[in-house]
N, C-alpha and C positions, 0 to 999 in steps of 0.2 A: 459515712452518715446515712442513716436509714431514710427511706422515702417519707416516713411520717415526720421525722425531725426536719427534713428539708422543707416539707409543707409548712410547718410552723415557723421556720426561719423566714421563708418568703412572705408569709402572712404578717409577721412582725415588721418586716421591711416595708410592706405596703401600708400597714397601719401607721408607721412612723412617717412615711411620706405624706399621708393624708393629714396627720396632725401638724406637720411642718407647713403645709399649704394653708391650713386653718389659722395657725399662729402668725405667720409672716406673709400671708397672701397679699396684704395691702402694699408691700414693697417688692413683691416678686415680679410685677408687671414688666419693668424694663429688662430684667434678666431673662424672662421668658420670651420677650420680644427679640432680644439679642440672640437667644438660642434658635428661635424660629428663622431669623435672618440668616444665621450661619448654616442652618440645616438646608435651606433652599438655595443658598449660593454656593454650597460645597461642590456640586457638579460643575459649575462654571470654573471654579478654581482648579478642580482636578483636570479639566480640559486644558486650561492654560498651562498647567504643570506638565502635562503630557506633550505639549508643543515645545517644551524646552525651557520654560520659565521656572524660576525658583518659587517655592511655596510662599515665602515671605513676600516677594514682589507681586505675585499673583493676588494674594490676599489683600495687600495694600491697594492695588489698582482696583480690584472689584469693589472693595468697601468704599473707596472714594467715589467711584462712579455711581454706585447704588445710592448712597446717602446724598450725593449732590443732585441726583435725579429726583429723589424724594423732596428735597428742599425746594428745588425749582418748581416741582409740581404744586407744592403747597403755596409758593409765592404767586403762581399763576392762577390757581383755582380759588384760593381763599377769598380774594377780593370780589370775585364774581359771585361766590356763594353767600358771602356775608350779608349783602343787602337783600338777597332773596330769602334768607332765613328770617331776618328781622321783619320783612314784609309779609311773609307767610304767617308768622305767629300773630302779627297785628290783624290779619284778615280772617283768622280762624272763627271768631264769633259771627262775622257776617256770613261766612260760608255755612256755618251750622244753621243759622236762621233761614237762609235762602233754601237750603236743602229741605228743611222742615216744611216750609211753605210749598215747595215743589212736590213734596210727597202728600200734601193734604188731599188732592183729588183721589189718589189711590186709597187713602184712608177712608174717604167718604164712600167710595165705591164698595169697599169691603164692608163698611157699616151697613149699607143697603142690602148687600148680598147675605150677610150674616148678622142679622139684627140682634140675635141673642148673645153674640160674642162681646165680651167686655173690652172693646178695642181701646177705650180711653184708659182703662187700667193697664192694658198692655203697653200703650204709648208712654204712660207715666213710668212703668217699670223699665222700658227701654231707655228712657231719659236718665233714670237713676243708674241703670247699668252703664250707659255711656259716660256719665259723670264719674262713676267708680272706676271705669276702665281708664279714663283720662288721668284720674288721680294716681292710679297704679302705674301708668306709664311715666308720669312725672317722678314718682318715687323711684322707679327703676333707673331713669336717666340720672336722677340725683345720686343714687347709690353708685352708678357707674362713675360719675364725676368724682365723688368722694373716694371711691375705692380704687379707681384706675387712672383718672385724669385730673386729680387735684393739682394745684400749682406745683407742689413739691414733686409729685410723680411726673408731671409734665416736664419739669426741668430734668428730672432723673432720666426720663425717656430720651431727651435730646442729648444728654451728656453721657449717660452710662451705656445705653443701648449700642452706640457705635463701638465703644471700647470692648464691651462683652462680645459683640459680633466679631470684631477683629481677632481677639485672642482665641475664641472658640474655633473660628474658621482656620486660623493658622495651625492650630493643634488638633484639628478634627480627626485626621487619620490616626494620630498617636492615641487620642482618647478612645477611638473605636477599638484599636489594638489592645489597649489596656483593659477595657471592659471585657473583650473577648478572652483575655487571659484569666479573668476572674470566674468564667463560667465553669460549672462542675464538669469535669472531663467526661464523665459517663453520659451526660445529657447535652454536651456541647453541640453536637450535630443537630439535634432536634431544636435546641434553643436558637441556633443560627438560622434555621429554616423559618422559625416563628418570627424572629426579628426581621428577616428579609421580607417576609410577607407583610409585616406591619409597616416597614419602610415603603414597600410598594403601594400599599393602600393609602397611607398618609400622603406620600408624594403625589400619587395619581389624583387623589381627591382634592387636596388643598391647592396644588399647583394648577390642576385643571379648572377647579372652580374659580380661582383667582383670574385666570384668563377669560373664562366665560363671563364672570361678573364684570370685568373691565369692558368686554365687548358689548354686553347688554347696557352698561352705563352709557357708552357712546351712542348706541342705537336709541335708547329711550331719551337721553338728554338732547341729542340732535333732533330727533323726531318731534318731541314735544315743543322744542324751541321753534322749529319750522312751522308747527301748527299755530304758534303764537300764544301758547298757554303761559299765563303768568306763573313764574317760579318753575317753568318747565325744565330748565337745566338742573336745578336743585333736586326736583322730584325724580328726574330720570337717572341722575347719578346715584342718588340714594337707593332707588329701586334696583338698579343694576348691582350695586355693591352688596345689597342685602340678599341677593339671589343665592348666596351660599347656604341660606336657610331655605330648603325647597318650598316653592310656592309662596313663601311669606313675603319676600320682597316684591314680587310681581303683584300680588293681591293688594298689599298695602299701597303700593305706588299707583295701581290702577284706581283704587277707591278714591284716593286723594285727588288724582288727576281729573277723574270724572266729576267729582264734587266741585272742584275749582272751575272746570269747563262750564258746568251748569250755571254757576254764579257769574262767571266772566262773560259768556257769550249769550246765554239765554236762548239757544237754538240747538237743534239736534245735530246739524251737520258737523260742527266742531267736536261735539261729543263723540260722534262716529269716527272722526279722524283720530281722536285720542285712543279710542278702542282699537283702531287699525294699527297704530304705532305699537301698542302692547301685543297685538296679535302677530305682527311681523316679527317682533322680538322673540316671542315664544316659539314661533314656527322655525326661525333660524336656530334657536337653542335646541329644539327637539331633533331637527333633521341634520344639523351640521355641528354646532358648537359643542354640545355635550358628547355626542359620539366621537368627535375628533379629539377633544382635549381631556375628557374624563374617561369615557369608555365604560364597558361592562365589567372590567377586571377589578374595579375598585370595590364593588360589593358592599357598599354602605347604603342601607335602605333609608329612604327619605324620612320615615317615621322615627327610625333610630337616631338619625342626625338631629331632628327637631327635639326629640326627648333629651338627648345628651346636652344640647345647647341650653335648653330650659333649666335642666337640673344644674348644670355648671354655673349658669348665671345666678340661679337662686341661692346656691350654696356659697360660691366664692366670688360673686360679682364679675367684673370684667376679666379678672384673671381666670376664673372658671370658664368663661366663654372661650378664651384662648386655648385652654387645656381640653375643652370638651371633645373636639374632633380627634386629637391624638389618643385620648383615653377611649373614646368610642371605637376607634379603629383597632386599638390593642385588645379591647374586650371581645370585639367581633372575631378577630383572628384567633385568639385563645379559645373561644367557644367553638369555632369551626375545627380547630385542632383536636380539642377534646372529643367532639362528635366523631371526627374521622377515626380517632383511636378507639372509641367505643364500637363503631361499626366494624372495625377490624379485629375486635377482641372476641374471645370465646364466650363472653357474656351475651353478645348479640348473635353470634353464629351458633348453629347446632353442633352436635358432636362430630359430624363428618367434615366440618369446616365450611359448609355451604350455607348461605342465608336461607332461613326457613320460610 
């Protein structure tokens, strides 16, 4: 098969995959979740298998332990967070009003310093923008609920995901071997190198970010609770778990925590303590957590991650968010491979083979 024909074959496969996601994206969530669980638990099963256990027994044990731990975590955490979620939403109007009053002196000072500036119009515009942003967030959350966590899909997630995870995990090595046998023999070595690089990036980023996010959730949740902040546990856990989107989780959590602290305490000292909690979390993340668990080998730029998550969420809802990081990693690896091939080609080098 010529290279041109191979290109069109792979293009058709990619287009078919995209169409499939568009058509059945609303029911893919439990299957993608099961695939993700199997992918990340495969090293554990491989390790148990090397220790002398059978693949079937290792898969069964790992799946039971993993999903039992998830259920136990939900049982423990859900009641603690439920009341905080309800209380936070009930208090949002009061928080907005208090923050608006709190900012009035700053607005008056700016009005005196810049009398020609239409601050009232800016304030009205900012209010309209805030209302539009809130409405957009509600629509996004509603879309996630309908597209990923509606009742049927929630039941599917509980029932189907463990089954999919078990069978994929049990047959993982056979699946990899079968896919490897389908690779074009002339390009198999290059494709294996690309897939190995993709695997390294996805595993390093997602596994590392999961550990970092859990650590930050503990730091923020415990820290804000010790400060005495209302809804501190909820805000801290949410900010930590959202940290897989670079800077987003920290900034959103910080803004909400500071606003609540202003409303709740009415003094600067608790606000400074809230800032200190996030500062400690960011310091630990920068100097220890991210270098230790993620490292520089992942090579996924923060802007690229944010862009991928936004595009995935906008196009395919919650399913797109789950697929965003693997797709972003794959594109990044392929682009780097193409660039390396170009830099090693005669098109880039001069006639004597040296870079000009």
